[in-house]
C-alpha positions in Angstrom: 36.0 -39.2 63.9 34.5 -42.6 64.3 31.1 -40.9 64.4 31.8 -38.9 61.2 33.1 -42.0 59.4 30.0 -43.9 60.4 27.8 -41.1 59.0 29.9 -41.1 55.8 29.5 -44.9 55.4 25.7 -44.6 55.9 25.5 -41.8 53.3 27.6 -43.9 50.8 25.4 -46.9 51.4 22.3 -44.8 50.9 23.8 -43.4 47.6 24.6 -46.8 46.4 21.1 -48.0 47.2 19.7 -44.9 45.4 21.9 -45.6 42.3 20.8 -49.3 42.3 17.2 -48.3 42.7 17.6 -45.8 39.8 19.3 -48.5 37.6 16.4 -50.9 38.4 13.9 -48.2 37.5 15.7 -47.7 34.2 15.7 -51.4 33.5 12.0 -51.7 34.3 11.3 -48.7 32.0 13.3 -50.2 29.2 11.6 -53.6 29.7 8.2 -51.9 29.7 9.1 -50.1 26.4 10.2 -53.3 24.8 7.0 -55.0 25.8 4.9 -52.1 24.5 6.8 -52.3 21.2 6.2 -56.1 21.0 2.5 -55.4 21.7 2.3 -52.8 19.0 4.1 -55.1 16.5 1.7 -58.0 17.4 -1.3 -55.7 17.1 -0.1 -54.4 13.7 0.6 -58.0 12.5 -2.9 -59.1 13.6 -4.4 -56.1 11.8 -2.5 -57.1 8.7 -3.7 -60.7 8.9 -7.3 -59.6 9.6 -7.3 -57.2 6.7 -5.9 -59.9 4.4 -8.5 -62.5 5.5 -11.4 -60.0 5.2 -10.3 -58.6 1.9 -9.5 -62.0 0.6 -12.9 -63.3 1.5 -14.4 -60.3 -0.2 -12.6 -61.1 -3.4 -13.6 -64.7 -3.2 -17.3 -63.7 -3.0 -16.8 -61.0 -5.7 -15.3 -63.4 -8.2 -17.9 -66.1 -7.3 -20.7 -63.6 -8.2 -19.0 -62.3 -11.3 -18.1 -65.6 -12.9 -21.1 -67.6 -11.8 -23.1 -65.5 -14.4 -21.8 -67.9 -17.1 -23.1 -70.9 -15.2 -26.4 -69.2 -14.3 -27.1 -68.5 -18.0 -26.6 -72.1 -18.9 -28.9 -73.4 -16.2 -31.6 -70.8 -16.9 -31.6 -71.9 -20.5 -33.2 -75.2 -19.4 -35.6 -73.4 -17.1 -37.0 -70.7 -19.4 -36.4 -72.0 -22.9 -36.9 -75.7 -22.6 -39.9 -75.6 -24.9 -38.1 -73.7 -27.7 -37.5 -75.4 -31.0 -34.3 -76.3 -32.9 -31.0 -74.7 -31.9 -32.8 -72.3 -29.6 -33.9 -75.1 -27.2 -32.4 -74.9 -23.7 -30.3 -71.8 -24.8 -30.8 -68.3 -23.4 -31.0 -65.8 -26.4 -28.0 -63.5 -26.7 -29.9 -60.4 -25.6 -30.9 -61.9 -22.3 -27.6 -63.7 -21.8 -25.7 -60.4 -22.3 -28.0 -58.7 -19.9 -27.2 -61.2 -17.1 -23.5 -61.2 -17.8 -23.1 -57.4 -17.9 -25.3 -56.7 -14.8 -22.6 -57.2 -12.3 -20.1 -55.4 -14.6 -22.2 -52.3 -14.9 -22.7 -52.2 -11.1 -19.0 -52.7 -10.6 -18.2 -49.7 -12.7 -20.5 -47.5 -10.7 -19.4 -49.0 -7.4 -15.7 -48.5 -8.1 -16.2 -44.8 -8.9 -18.7 -44.0 -6.2 -17.5 -46.1 -3.3 -13.9 -45.4 -4.2 -14.5 -41.7 -3.8 -16.4 -42.2 -0.6 -13.5 -44.3 0.8 -11.2 -41.2 0.6 -13.8 -38.9 2.0 -15.4 -40.9 4.9 -12.9 -43.7 5.5 -12.0 -47.0 3.9 -13.4 -49.4 6.5 -16.8 -47.8 7.0 -17.5 -47.7 3.2 -16.1 -51.2 2.9 -18.7 -52.5 5.4 -21.4 -50.6 3.6 -20.5 -52.4 0.4 -20.7 -55.8 2.1 -24.2 -55.1 3.4 -25.3 -54.0 -0.1 -23.9 -57.2 -1.7 -25.6 -59.5 0.9 -29.0 -57.9 0.5 -28.8 -57.7 -3.3 -27.6 -61.2 -3.8 -30.5 -62.6 -1.7 -32.9 -60.4 -3.7 -31.4 -61.6 -7.0 -31.8 -65.2 -6.1 -35.6 -64.6 -5.8 -35.9 -62.9 -9.2 -39.1 -63.9 -11.0 -41.2 -62.7 -14.0 -44.0 -60.2 -13.6 -47.5 -61.1 -14.8 -47.0 -58.7 -17.6 -44.0 -56.8 -18.9 -40.6 -57.5 -17.3 -39.4 -61.1 -17.2 -37.0 -62.8 -14.7 -34.0 -61.7 -16.7 -34.9 -58.0 -16.3 -35.3 -58.3 -12.5 -32.2 -60.3 -12.2 -30.3 -57.7 -14.2 -31.5 -54.9 -11.8 -30.5 -56.9 -8.7 -27.1 -57.8 -10.2 -26.4 -54.1 -10.8 -26.8 -53.5 -7.1 -24.7 -56.5 -6.3 -22.1 -55.1 -8.7 -22.0 -51.7 -6.9 -21.0 -53.5 -3.7 -18.6 -55.7 -5.5 -17.1 -52.8 -7.3 -16.4 -50.9 -4.1 -14.3 -53.9 -2.8 -11.7 -53.2 -5.5 -10.4 -49.8 -4.4 -11.2 -50.2 -0.7 -9.7 -53.7 -0.3 -6.6 -52.6 -2.3 -6.2 -49.4 -0.2 -6.7 -51.1 3.1 -4.2 -53.9 2.4 -1.7 -51.5 0.9 -1.8 -49.1 3.9 -1.6 -51.9 6.5 1.2 -54.0 4.8 4.9 -53.7 5.4 7.1 -52.4 2.6 8.8 -55.7 2.0 5.6 -57.7 1.7 3.0 -55.1 0.4 3.0 -56.4 -3.2 2.7 -60.0 -2.0 -0.3 -59.3 0.3 -2.0 -57.3 -2.4 -1.5 -60.0 -5.0 -2.6 -62.7 -2.5 -5.9 -60.8 -1.8 -6.6 -60.6 -5.6 -5.6 -64.2 -6.0 -8.6 -65.2 -4.0 -10.5 -64.3 -7.1 -9.2 -67.5 -8.7 -10.7 -69.5 -5.8 -14.0 -67.6 -6.3 -14.1 -68.6 -9.9 -13.4 -72.2 -9.0 -16.0 -72.0 -6.2 -18.7 -71.0 -8.6 -18.3 -74.3 -10.5 -17.7 -76.4 -7.5 -20.9 -75.2 -5.8 -22.8 -75.7 -9.0 -21.6 -79.3 -9.3 -22.6 -80.0 -5.6 -26.0 -78.4 -5.9 -26.6 -80.3 -9.2 -25.7 -83.6 -7.6 -28.2 -82.8 -4.7 -31.0 -82.3 -7.3 -29.8 -85.0 -9.7 -32.9 -87.2 -9.4 -35.3 -84.3 -9.4 -33.7 -82.8 -12.5 -34.0 -86.1 -14.4 -37.6 -86.4 -13.4 -38.5 -82.7 -14.1 -36.1 -80.3 -15.8 -37.8 -77.4 -14.1 -36.2 -78.5 -10.8 -33.2 -76.5 -12.2 -35.0 -73.4 -11.2 -34.0 -74.2 -7.6 -30.4 -74.9 -8.6 -29.6 -71.5 -10.2 -31.2 -69.7 -7.3 -29.3 -71.6 -4.6 -26.0 -71.3 -6.5 -26.5 -67.5 -6.7 -27.7 -67.1 -3.1 -24.5 -68.9 -1.9 -22.6 -65.8 -2.9 -24.0 -63.9 0.0 -22.4 -66.2 2.6 -18.8 -65.1 2.6 -19.9 -61.4 3.0 -22.2 -62.4 5.9 -19.5 -64.4 7.6 -16.9 -61.6 7.5 -19.3 -58.6 8.0 -18.5 -58.3 11.8 -14.8 -58.2 11.0 -15.4 -55.5 8.4 -17.4 -53.4 10.9 -14.7 -53.7 13.6 -11.7 -52.9 11.4 -9.8 -49.7 12.3 -8.5 -47.1 9.8 -4.9 -47.2 8.8 -2.3 -44.8 10.2 -1.9 -43.2 6.8 -5.6 -42.4 6.5 -5.8 -41.1 10.1 -2.8 -38.8 9.6 -4.4 -37.6 6.3 -7.7 -36.9 8.1 -5.9 -34.9 10.8 -4.0 -33.0 8.2 -7.2 -32.2 6.3 -8.9 -31.0 9.5 -5.9 -28.8 10.3 -5.9 -27.4 6.8 -9.6 -26.6 7.1 -8.9 -24.8 10.4 -6.1 -22.8 8.7 -8.3 -21.8 5.8 -11.2 -20.9 8.2 -8.8 -18.7 10.3 -7.5 -16.9 7.2 -11.0 -16.2 6.1 -12.0 -14.9 9.5 -8.9 -12.7 9.5 -9.7 -11.2 6.2 -13.3 -10.5 7.2 -12.2 -9.0 10.4 -9.7 -6.7 8.6 -12.4 -5.7 6.2 -14.9 -5.0 8.9 -12.4 -3.0 10.9 -11.5 -0.9 8.0 -15.1 -0.2 6.9 -16.9 0.3 10.2 -16.6 2.2 13.5 -13.6 4.2 12.3 -15.7 7.4 12.2 -15.9 9.0 15.7 -19.1 9.5 17.5 -20.5 13.1 18.0 -18.8 15.1 20.7 -15.8 12.8 20.9 -12.2 13.5 20.0 -11.4 12.3 16.5 -7.8 11.8 17.2 -8.3 9.7 20.3 -11.0 7.5 18.6 -8.7 6.8 15.7 -5.8 5.9 18.0 -8.0 3.6 20.1 -9.4 1.9 17.0 -6.0 1.4 15.5 -4.7 0.0 18.8 -7.6 -2.5 19.1 -7.3 -3.5 15.5 -3.6 -4.1 15.8 -4.1 -6.3 18.8 -6.8 -8.3 17.1 -4.7 -8.6 14.0 -1.8 -10.0 16.0 -4.1 -12.5 17.7 -5.6 -13.7 14.4 -2.1 -14.0 12.8 -1.1 -16.2 15.7 -4.1 -18.5 15.1 -3.4 -18.7 11.4 0.3 -19.5 12.0 -0.6 -22.2 14.5 -3.1 -23.8 12.1 -0.7 -23.6 9.2 2.1 -25.3 11.2 -0.3 -28.1 12.0 -1.8 -28.4 8.5 1.1 -27.2 6.3 0.0 -25.5 3.1 -3.3 -26.0 1.4 -3.5 -29.5 -0.2 -3.8 -29.8 -4.0 -7.3 -30.7 -5.2 -7.8 -33.8 -7.3 -7.9 -31.6 -10.5 -4.8 -29.7 -9.6 -2.8 -32.9 -8.8 -3.8 -34.8 -11.9 -3.7 -31.7 -14.0 0.1 -32.2 -14.0 1.2 -34.6 -16.8 3.6 -36.5 -14.6 0.6 -37.5 -12.4 -2.0 -37.8 -15.1 0.3 -40.1 -17.0 0.4 -42.6 -14.2 -3.5 -42.6 -13.9 -3.8 -43.0 -17.6 -1.3 -45.9 -17.5 -3.1 -47.8 -14.8 -6.5 -47.1 -16.4 -5.7 -48.0 -20.0 -3.8 -51.1 -19.0 -6.7 -52.3 -17.0 -9.2 -51.5 -19.8 -7.4 -53.4 -22.5 -6.7 -56.3 -20.2 -10.4 -56.7 -19.3 -11.6 -56.6 -22.9 -9.7 -59.8 -23.4 -10.0 -61.3 -19.9 -13.8 -61.0 -19.6 -14.4 -61.6 -23.2 -13.0 -65.1 -22.8 -13.8 -65.9 -19.1 -17.4 -64.8 -19.2 -17.8 -67.1 -22.2 -15.8 -70.0 -21.1 -18.6 -72.3 -22.3 -17.6 -71.3 -25.9 -14.1 -72.6 -25.3 -15.3 -75.7 -23.4 -17.6 -76.4 -26.4 -14.6 -75.9 -28.8 -12.7 -78.7 -27.1 -15.7 -81.0 -27.0 -16.4 -80.9 -23.3 -19.9 -79.3 -23.2 -22.2 -82.1 -24.5 -25.4 -81.8 -26.5 -27.3 -79.0 -25.0 -30.5 -79.6 -27.1 -30.8 -83.3 -26.7 -28.5 -84.4 -24.0 -29.2 -85.1 -20.3 -29.4 -81.7 -18.6 -27.6 -82.9 -15.5 -24.7 -84.4 -17.4 -24.3 -81.5 -19.8 -24.2 -78.9 -17.0 -21.9 -81.0 -14.8 -19.5 -81.5 -17.6 -19.4 -77.8 -18.4 -18.7 -77.0 -14.7 -16.0 -79.7 -14.6 -14.4 -78.3 -17.8 -14.3 -74.8 -16.3 -12.6 -76.2 -13.1 -10.0 -78.0 -15.2 -9.2 -74.9 -17.3 -8.8 -72.8 -14.2 -6.7 -75.3 -12.3 -4.4 -75.6 -15.3 -3.7 -72.0 -16.0 -5.7 -69.4 -14.0 -5.1 -70.4 -10.4 -1.3 -71.2 -10.8 -0.9 -67.8 -12.6 -2.2 -65.9 -9.6 0.1 -67.6 -7.1 3.2 -67.4 -9.3 2.7 -63.7 -9.1 2.2 -63.7 -5.4 5.5 -65.5 -4.9 7.5 -63.5 -7.4 6.1 -59.9 -7.3 8.6 -58.7 -4.7 11.6 -60.1 -6.6 10.6 -59.4 -10.2 8.7 -56.2 -9.6 5.3 -55.0 -10.9 6.5 -53.6 -14.2 8.4 -56.6 -15.3 5.6 -59.0 -14.5 3.1 -56.8 -16.4 5.3 -56.5 -19.4 5.9 -60.3 -19.5 2.2 -60.9 -19.3 1.1 -58.5 -22.0 3.9 -59.7 -24.3 3.0 -63.3 -23.9 -0.7 -62.7 -24.3 -0.2 -60.8 -27.5 1.8 -63.6 -29.0 -0.6 -66.3 -27.8 -3.7 -64.5 -29.0 -2.1 -64.0 -32.4 -1.3 -67.7 -32.7 -4.7 -68.8 -31.4 -6.7 -66.3 -33.4 -5.0 -66.8 -36.8 -4.6 -70.5 -36.5 -7.8 -71.3 -34.5 -9.3 -73.9 -36.8 -6.0 -75.4 -37.8 -5.1 -76.0 -34.2 -8.5 -77.5 -33.3 -8.4 -79.8 -36.4 -4.8 -80.9 -35.5 -5.2 -81.4 -31.8 -7.6 -80.6 -29.0 -4.8 -81.0 -26.5 -2.7 -78.4 -28.4 -5.6 -76.0 -28.2 -6.1 -76.6 -24.5 -2.3 -76.0 -23.9 -2.4 -72.7 -25.7 -5.6 -71.5 -24.0 -4.3 -72.5 -20.5 -1.1 -70.7 -21.2 -3.1 -67.6 -22.0 -5.0 -68.1 -18.7 -1.6 -68.4 -17.0 -0.1 -65.2 -18.4 -3.3 -63.2 -17.7 -2.8 -63.8 -14.0 1.0 -64.1 -14.0 0.8 -60.7 -15.5 -1.5 -57.8 -15.9 -4.7 -59.2 -14.2 -2.9 -59.1 -10.8 -0.6 -56.1 -11.4 -3.4 -53.9 -12.6 -5.0 -54.4 -9.2 -1.8 -54.0 -7.2 -0.2 -51.0 -8.8 -3.1 -48.4 -8.3 -3.1 -49.2 -4.6 0.5 -48.0 -4.3 1.2 -45.1 -6.8 -1.3 -42.5 -5.7 -1.3 -40.2 -2.6 -3.3 -41.2 0.4 -5.9 -38.5 -0.1 -6.6 -39.8 -3.7 -5.6 -43.4 -3.4 -9.1 -45.0 -3.2 -10.6 -42.6 -5.7 -7.8 -43.2 -8.3 -7.8 -46.9 -7.8 -11.6 -46.8 -8.3 -11.1 -44.9 -11.6 -8.5 -47.4 -12.8 -10.7 -50.4 -11.9 -13.8 -48.7 -13.5 -11.8 -48.4 -16.7 -11.3 -52.2 -16.5 -15.0 -52.8 -16.0 -15.7 -50.6 -19.0 -13.4 -52.9 -20.9 -15.5 -55.9 -19.6 -18.7 -54.3 -20.8 -17.3 -53.4 -24.2 -16.2 -57.0 -24.5 -19.4 -58.6 -23.4 -22.1 -56.1 -24.7 -20.1 -55.2 -27.8 -17.5 -57.5 -29.2 -18.9 -60.8 -28.0 -22.3 -60.2 -29.6 -20.4 -60.7 -32.9 -19.3 -64.2 -32.1 -22.1 -65.9 -34.2 -21.6 -63.9 -37.4 -21.4 -66.5 -40.2 -22.6 -69.3 -37.9 -22.5 -70.4 -34.2 -19.1 -69.2 -32.7 -17.8 -68.6 -36.3 -16.3 -65.1 -35.4 -14.5 -66.3 -32.3 -11.1 -66.4 -34.1 -11.4 -62.8 -35.2 -12.3 -61.7 -31.7 -9.2 -63.3 -30.3 -7.2 -61.5 -33.0 -8.7 -58.2 -31.8 -7.8 -59.1 -28.2 -4.2 -59.4 -29.3 -4.3 -55.8 -30.5 -5.6 -54.6 -27.1 -2.9 -56.5 -25.1 -0.3 -54.9 -27.4 -1.5 -51.5 -26.4 -1.3 -52.6 -22.7 2.3 -53.5 -23.2 3.3 -50.0 -24.2 1.2 -48.0 -21.6 2.9 -50.0 -18.9 6.0 -47.8 -19.3 4.0 -44.8 -18.0 3.8 -46.4 -14.5 6.7 -46.2 -12.0 8.1 -49.3 -10.4 7.1 -49.5 -6.7 9.0 -52.6 -5.5 10.8 -52.0 -2.2 9.5 -48.4 -1.7 7.3 -47.1 1.0 4.0 -45.5 0.1 5.4 -42.1 1.2 8.5 -42.5 -0.9 6.5 -43.5 -4.0 4.1 -40.6 -3.7 6.4 -37.9 -2.2 4.2 -37.5 0.9 5.7 -36.5 4.2 
C-alpha cells in the first residue's frame, strides 16, 4: 500500500506541475498577445503621426506656392516693367498678372482629377510620391524661367512651369485627405484632417516671411540696382521645393491604409470571380457546339453519354471555382457611373463640389489679390515712386498681419471644434457669416473706408476668420469621409477640382473687372457678387450628411 500511495503522490505532483506549467504557458501567451497589441497600436499611432507630418508639410508647400504668386507678381513688376511710364511703371499688366496667378490653379484642377483617379487605381502613397517629385522638379524649373530671344517672354514660360507645379500640388488634395482619413481614428479623424489643411495657413504666412527675409538679404543691392530683384523672386519661388524634398523619403516609405489594401484584395477577388464566370460560359458553349457528334464507326449513344459525363464533371468543377471566387469577392462592385447614378449619392458629390466651387470664387478672388486690400488700407506704399525695398516689405508685412488676425486663427478654431460642433454646423456658420460680411463690405465699401480704416480691417479679418472657421476647411475634410474607399480619392479630386474651377473663374474672369471705372473701382461690386456665391454654398450644405463620430464604413455603408 505504501508503494501504491507513493506512486499516487508522485502522479499527483506531476499533474500539479503540468497544470502549473500549463497556467504559465497561458500567462506567457496572454502577455505575448498584449505586447503584440501594444506594438500594433504604437505602429498605427506612428503611421498616423507620420502621415500627418508628411501631409501637413505637403500642404504647407502647396499653399506657399499658390499664394506666393501675389508676391511674385509685385516683385516682377519692378524687374520687367521698371522702364514703363505713368501708372504702368513697376506694375505687371493684368494679362500677364492673371497668367501667373492662374497657372498653379489650372494645374491644380488637372492634378486633382488625374492624380485623384490614379490614387484609387494604383494606391494613394505611390501617386502621392509621384506628385511630390513633379512639384520639386517643376518648382526648380519655374524659378529659372526666362524670356526667349523672340516670341515667348518669361511670364509665358513661368505659366507653363506653374501648370506642372499645380498638377503635383493638386494631387495632394485628394491623396493627403484620403491617406489621413483612412489612417485616423474615428474620434480624431476630423481634427487630423483639419490640422493637415490648417498647414495651408502657415504656407501662406511662409510666403511673406521668406520674401521679407530674402528682400532684407538683398536690401543694399536692390537700392543700388532695382534689377537685383530678379534674384529675389527666383529664390522665393525656388524655396517652395524644399518642403517636398525634405519629406520625399517619408512619402516613398509610407504604407497603404488597411481600407485600401482590403479594397484592393476585394477588387482582385471580384476580377477572379468574373474571369471564372466567363471561362465557365465559354466552356459550356464550347462543349455544346463541339465534339458532341460521334466519330465514324463509334457508338452514338456511348459517345453522347461519355461527353455528357465529362461536361457534367467539368461544369461542377467550374461552379466550385466561381462559388469560391464569389465568396471571397462578394458580388460585382458598382462602377463609378452606377454608384453616382443614384441621386442619393450624386447629391452628396454635387454638395461637396458646388460648396467648394462657390467658396473658392470668393476665397481666391480676395486672397490672390490681397495687395488690393492692403492698398485700400494704405499699407502698400507708392509703387511708382517709392523705394522698391520698402514698398515690397510693407506689402508682405501687411499680408502677414491680415493672415495672423483672421486666417490662421480660423483654421485652428476649426481644428479644435470640429469634433464637437460637427462639419455641417461649422460650414453653415461660415457661409452664413461670410454672406452677411460680404454684403456689408460690398454695399458700404467706400463709406467704411472713409469712416475708419480700422473698421475696414476688422470686417475684412472677420471674413478671413469665417472662411477658415467655416467652409474652407470643411470643404476639404468632408469629401475625405463621405465616399466609399474605391471612389474616395477620385470623388475628393472632383470636389477639389470644382473649387479650383471657382478660383480660375474668380481670377481669370471676375477679378479682371476690378478696374472698370478706374483703378480698383469695381472691387465693391465684386464683393457683392461673392456674397451671392456664399449664399448658394449655405443651401447646398444640406445635401451632405454629417460624419461626426462615425466610422468610414458606417458613413459609406461598406462592410
